Structure formats: structure tokens, C-alpha cells
Residue, then its C-alpha position, 0 to 999 in steps of 0.5 A: m028466710k034467716r039462716i044461722i051459719t057458723a064458721t071455724v076460721q083462722n084467727r088472723s088479721g083481715v079474715l073478718n074483712r074478707i068474709t064480709g066483703m065476699l058476702n057484700k059482693r054477692q049481696f047477702n044481707i048480714d043481720s048479725i055477726t059474732v066472732g070470738n076465740s075458740e077453745t083452740e089457740g089461733i082458731a076463732k068461731m064466727t056466727f052469721v045470721v043472714e037473709v037467704s031467699d032460696p035454697q040455691k042462694l044458701e048453697q052458693l053462700t056455703k060454697q063461697l065461704n068454703k072457698q075462703i082460705d082462712i075458713l076451716k069449716v062452715s055449717d048451716i045450723t038453722d034447722k039443727a038442735m042448737v044453743a043460740r044466745e044473744l045479749a042486749l044492754i038497754r038504757v031505759g028512762g026511769n025514776g021513782q015509780s017507773r023503776t019499780e014497774i021496770q023491775g017487775v017487767i024484767a024479772p020474768f026475763r031473768a034480766s038484771v039492772i047493771d047500772l043506775s043513774k038519776d034518770s035512767l037504768t041499764v038492763q042486761v038480758t041474755g037469751k034466745p033472740d025472740k026473748v031479747d026482742a020481747l023484752i025490748t018491746l015491753l020496755r019501749p013504753y018506758g022510753i029506751k034511751e040507748l040499745t045495743k045487741t051483740g047479735v046471735t052466737a050459736f053452736l050445735r047441742g052436745q050429742q045426746p046419750q043413746q039409750v042402750t038396751e042390754i040383752n041377756s043371752f043364755s046358751v043352752 
């Protein structure tokens, strides 16, 4: 089962290499990794999508990640309320009539054409991974010439405001 793990790490040289090396050594299959600067200087956020076969392996994974010196915090956010997005760039063969059809295919996905050439167009789509994969599937019959995806990046949703019940009390 795929799990989405986030890690807050020191933004230093070699951190990604040490973490991926540890995951590789323990035979975790990494589906994707995204890494980027955070809101705090010197701190980066990582999002891993990993294949984990059972709860014990998941516990082993989080414990091993927490042992890494440069990792400040590790969370499995798979089953929590989260925001997760992925970006794909898809170069599709097309000219004339097929371009019009492709425009019709990508419109419901809120995707956009970001580059045109004589014999192809490049489509950009962002969204949940299943949305991105669905568009890729629909574009395959047109001939995908090139495809690249960022992998999932995610974090927990902001806290929802709690409903406050006001109680009026009167003294008698």
C-alpha cells in the first residue's frame, strides 16, 4: 500500500542522499520524492510516496527516518486530511484537427497548453495524482512523445475553525 510521508529536514548537502540510501538499504520502494525550501530559512520539506507492505514496515520506516540526524520531524499523512498535488508536463503529437480534440480533452482537467510546435503541443496539468493519471490515459491515443511528472508534494490541511456555541447565563 502506498503511503505519503512528509519530513522536515535541515537543508544541507547530502541529506537527500543519506535518506534515500537508508530507504534503499532497507528495501523500501520509493514511488516519488519531492524536496523544496520551506517557509523557514535553512529548513526543507520532503514528501515521499513509498510502497509499504504492512504496519510493522511502516513503523520501521518512520523510526529509521527519525534516527537520521538531519530530520527534524516525520509524519505519515496518508490517512489524514491533507492537500496533495502533482505536476505533469506532457508533449503530445498533434496538428490540425487533433489539436482541437486535445484542447477539448484537457479543458475539463483545467490543464493548459504551454508550448506549441509544428508537430506537437506541450500540456501542463496540476492536481491530485489520480487526476493527472486520468489525463495522461486520455492523451495516450494521441501519441505521447514525452512525459515528466514531479511526484506528489503534500502537507496537512489547515485546522478547521471549531464551531463555538455561545451560552447565555443569567443569575437570579
